[in-house]
C-alpha positions as CSV (number, residue, x, y, z in Angstrom):
1,M,0.0,0.0,0.0
2,K,2.8,2.4,0.9
3,R,4.5,1.7,-2.4
4,F,1.3,2.4,-4.3
5,L,0.9,5.8,-2.5
6,V,4.5,6.7,-3.2
7,M,3.9,6.1,-6.9
8,A,0.3,7.4,-7.2
9,I,0.6,10.8,-5.4
10,P,3.3,12.2,-7.8
11,V,1.5,10.8,-10.9
12,V,-1.9,12.3,-9.8
13,T,-0.2,15.6,-9.0
14,L,1.4,15.7,-12.4
15,I,-1.9,14.9,-14.1
16,I,-3.6,17.7,-12.1
17,F,-0.8,20.2,-13.1
18,I,-1.1,19.2,-16.8
19,M,-4.8,19.6,-16.7
20,V,-4.5,23.1,-15.2
21,M,-1.9,24.1,-17.8
22,F,-4.1,23.1,-20.7
23,S,-7.3,24.5,-19.3
24,G,-6.8,28.1,-20.3
25,D,-9.1,27.9,-23.4
26,Y,-11.9,26.6,-21.2
27,L,-11.4,28.9,-18.3
28,K,-11.5,32.0,-20.4
29,Q,-15.1,31.2,-21.4
30,P,-17.7,33.4,-19.8
31,L,-19.4,32.1,-16.7
32,G,-22.0,34.8,-16.6
33,T,-23.1,38.0,-18.4
34,D,-20.6,40.2,-16.6
35,D,-17.4,38.4,-17.8
36,N,-18.1,38.0,-21.5
37,I,-15.1,39.8,-22.9
38,P,-15.8,39.3,-26.7
39,Q,-19.4,40.6,-26.3
40,T,-18.2,43.6,-24.3
41,I,-15.6,44.4,-27.0
42,E,-18.2,44.2,-29.7
43,A,-20.4,46.6,-27.7
44,I,-17.6,49.0,-27.4
45,I,-16.9,48.9,-31.1
46,K,-20.5,49.7,-31.9
47,S,-20.5,52.6,-29.4
48,I,-17.3,54.0,-30.9
49,E,-18.7,53.7,-34.4
50,A,-21.8,55.6,-33.2
51,E,-19.5,58.0,-31.4
52,N,-21.4,57.6,-28.1
53,W,-18.4,58.3,-25.9
54,E,-20.4,58.1,-22.6
55,S,-21.4,54.5,-23.4
56,V,-17.8,53.8,-24.5
57,E,-16.5,54.9,-21.2
58,T,-19.0,52.7,-19.3
59,E,-18.3,49.7,-21.5
60,T,-14.6,50.2,-21.1
61,L,-15.0,50.1,-17.3
62,N,-17.1,46.9,-17.7
63,L,-14.4,45.4,-19.9
64,E,-11.8,46.1,-17.3
65,A,-14.0,44.6,-14.6
66,A,-14.6,41.5,-16.7
67,W,-10.9,41.1,-17.4
68,K,-10.1,41.2,-13.7
69,K,-12.5,38.3,-13.2
70,V,-11.2,36.3,-16.1
71,V,-7.5,36.9,-15.3
72,R,-7.9,35.3,-11.9
73,R,-9.2,32.1,-13.6
74,V,-6.6,31.9,-16.3
75,Q,-3.5,33.2,-14.6
76,F,-2.0,29.7,-14.1
77,S,-2.9,28.2,-17.5
78,V,-1.9,30.9,-20.0
79,E,1.3,32.7,-20.8
80,R,2.1,35.7,-18.7
81,D,3.0,37.7,-21.8
82,E,-0.4,37.3,-23.3
83,I,-2.0,38.5,-20.0
84,N,0.4,41.5,-20.0
85,Y,-0.4,42.3,-23.7
86,F,-4.1,42.3,-23.1
87,T,-3.7,44.5,-20.0
88,T,-1.6,46.9,-22.0
89,S,-4.2,47.1,-24.7
90,L,-6.8,47.9,-22.1
91,A,-4.7,50.7,-20.7
92,R,-4.1,52.2,-24.2
93,L,-7.8,51.9,-24.9
94,Q,-8.6,53.9,-21.8
95,G,-6.2,56.6,-23.1
96,A,-7.8,56.6,-26.5
97,V,-11.3,56.9,-24.9
98,L,-10.1,59.9,-22.8
99,T,-9.0,61.7,-25.9
100,K,-12.0,60.5,-27.8
101,D,-9.7,59.2,-30.6
102,K,-11.9,56.9,-32.7
103,S,-9.1,55.3,-34.8
104,S,-6.8,54.6,-31.8
105,A,-9.6,53.1,-29.8
106,L,-10.6,50.8,-32.6
107,I,-7.0,49.8,-33.1
108,E,-6.5,48.9,-29.5
109,L,-9.8,47.0,-29.4
110,K,-8.8,44.9,-32.3
111,E,-5.4,44.3,-30.8
112,A,-7.0,43.3,-27.5
113,Y,-9.4,40.9,-29.3
114,S,-6.4,39.4,-31.0
115,H,-4.7,38.8,-27.7
116,W,-7.9,37.4,-26.3
117,E,-8.1,34.9,-29.2
118,N,-4.5,33.7,-28.5
119,L,-5.1,33.4,-24.8
120,G,-4.9,29.8,-23.8
121,R,-3.7,28.4,-27.1
């Protein structure tokens, strides 16, 4: 029995670690309506195209809140660089929204969406 436990515990631990490392694609999926990042990005794009900057500011804050929820779930299963790139895109988006720069905001949203797609792959 002791020999079995000595062999089983490391094997089970390795299997759990491997499952966590490959779970990023599943963990980034929305668990509710308040952490749906692709939907929020689409809403921001529509608001920018309509030049409704108050809505853009609100949705940008919602996107940041959603990202904070998702990043807790995926932080152990995705590359740290991709997390940092997405966070940087959000910061640049906030700057573009402050200046009401339509083209910069759209560029940052598309870049953020690209990083979102690569998260967990």
